[in-house]
C-alpha positions in Angstrom: 0.7 20.4 0.5 1.6 21.2 4.0 5.1 22.4 4.9 7.2 20.3 7.2 9.4 22.0 9.8 11.8 19.9 11.7 11.6 20.3 15.3 13.8 17.6 16.6 16.8 16.0 14.7 18.0 12.6 15.1 20.7 14.0 17.4 18.1 15.9 19.4 16.0 12.7 19.8 19.2 10.9 20.9 19.8 13.5 23.7 16.2 13.6 24.8 16.1 9.8 24.9 19.2 9.7 27.1 17.6 12.2 29.5 14.4 10.3 29.7 16.5 7.2 30.3 18.2 8.7 33.2 14.8 10.0 34.6 13.4 6.6 34.2 16.1 5.1 36.2 16.0 7.6 38.9 12.3 7.2 39.4 12.5 3.4 39.6 16.0 3.0 41.2 14.8 0.4 43.6 13.3 -1.8 40.9 15.0 -5.1 39.6 12.6 -5.2 36.5 10.3 -3.0 34.6 7.9 -3.6 31.8 7.8 -1.3 28.9 4.9 -1.2 26.5 5.4 0.4 23.1 2.3 1.5 21.3 2.6 0.4 17.8 4.1 1.6 15.5 6.2 4.6 16.5 5.8 4.0 20.2 7.3 0.5 19.9 10.2 2.0 17.9 10.8 4.5 20.5 10.4 2.2 23.3 13.3 0.2 21.8 15.4 3.2 21.7 14.6 3.9 25.4 15.6 0.3 26.4 18.9 0.8 24.4 19.6 4.1 26.2 18.9 2.6 29.6 20.9 -0.3 28.9 24.0 2.0 28.1 23.5 3.5 31.7 22.7 0.6 33.7 21.8 -3.1 33.2 18.1 -3.4 34.2 15.8 -6.3 33.3 13.2 -4.6 30.9 10.4 -6.7 29.3 9.1 -5.3 26.1 5.7 -5.7 25.2 3.5 -4.1 22.2 0.3 -2.7 22.3 -2.1 -2.3 19.1 -4.7 0.3 19.1 -6.6 2.2 16.4 -5.5 5.6 17.4 -8.2 7.6 15.5 -11.2 5.2 16.6 -9.9 3.3 19.6 -13.2 1.7 20.2 -13.6 0.3 16.7 -11.4 -2.7 17.4 -10.1 -4.3 20.7 -6.9 -2.7 22.1 -4.5 -5.7 22.4 -1.5 -6.2 24.4 1.0 -9.0 23.4 1.5 -10.1 27.1 3.0 -13.4 27.9 3.3 -12.8 31.6 1.4 -11.0 34.4 1.9 -7.3 35.1 0.8 -7.7 38.7 3.2 -5.9 41.1 5.5 -4.5 38.3 6.3 -1.1 37.1 4.9 -0.6 33.7 5.9 2.3 31.3 3.7 3.1 28.4 5.5 4.6 25.5 4.4 6.6 22.5 6.0 9.1 20.1 3.6 11.9 20.4 0.8 12.8 22.8 -1.9 15.1 21.4 -5.2 15.0 23.3 -4.3 12.0 25.6 -6.9 9.8 24.0 -4.4 7.0 22.7 -2.9 6.8 26.2 -6.2 6.9 27.9 -7.5 3.8 25.8 -4.2 2.1 25.8 -4.6 1.9 29.7 -7.6 -0.3 29.2 -5.7 -3.7 28.9 -3.9 -2.8 32.0 -7.0 -2.7 34.1 -7.1 -6.5 34.4 -3.9 -6.4 36.3 -2.6 -4.7 39.4 0.6 -3.0 38.5 2.8 -1.6 41.1 2.9 1.8 39.1 2.2 3.0 35.6 4.1 5.8 34.1 3.9 7.3 30.6 6.6 8.4 28.2 6.2 10.5 25.0 8.9 12.0 22.7 6.6 15.1 21.9 3.7 16.4 24.0 1.5 18.9 22.1 -0.3 20.0 25.3 -3.9 19.7 23.8 -5.3 17.4 26.5 -9.0 16.3 26.2 -8.5 13.3 28.3 -6.9 13.3 31.9 -3.6 11.7 30.9 -0.3 13.5 31.3 3.0 12.0 30.5 5.4 11.4 33.3 8.4 11.7 30.9 8.5 14.1 28.1 11.3 14.8 25.5 9.8 18.1 24.0 6.7 19.9 25.2 5.3 22.0 22.5 2.3 24.3 22.1 0.8 24.2 18.6 -2.3 25.3 17.0 -5.1 22.8 16.6 -4.7 22.7 12.8 -1.0 21.7 13.3 0.2 18.3 13.9 3.4 16.5 15.0 4.8 13.6 12.9 7.8 11.6 13.9 9.4 9.5 11.2 11.9 6.7 11.9 14.1 5.1 9.4 15.0 1.3 9.3 18.0 2.0 11.6 15.8 3.7 14.1 17.1 7.3 13.5 14.0 9.8 13.6 13.2 13.2 13.1 10.0 15.0 14.5 8.3 17.3 12.2 5.7 20.0 12.7 3.2 19.8 9.8 
């Protein structure tokens, strides 16, 4: 059995989330509305935390969408976005818990290609820096160099409190 080492506690995640919330607001200070897309499952949980953190700082109209993708085999089934409105001319922020190779973010951009967003930004709680795809997050909670055999696992409880582990 692999040994789990906690690398971010729930309090660490709250602090990093608050910092990222400020960064998002600074980068998008002139915007009246943004669209945040959480990649199911943990990316969606983390997107909700980001929205709550932003809301504590400033009232901003944020539309939350979810994106479904098979992270291990992204071409095995369609990447789906639960979108009821257009993304044309809007700032879109794609959110996930961990970035490993960039593959999930790369394929998650696919449904956005049918629109003409004003800007697309990416947020991850933990970036492993093993990029195989040309996608680098704009906002990162923790950047961590790991071996290729190690992985990062983020676990959220029902209340949204999370812990990140090196496994």
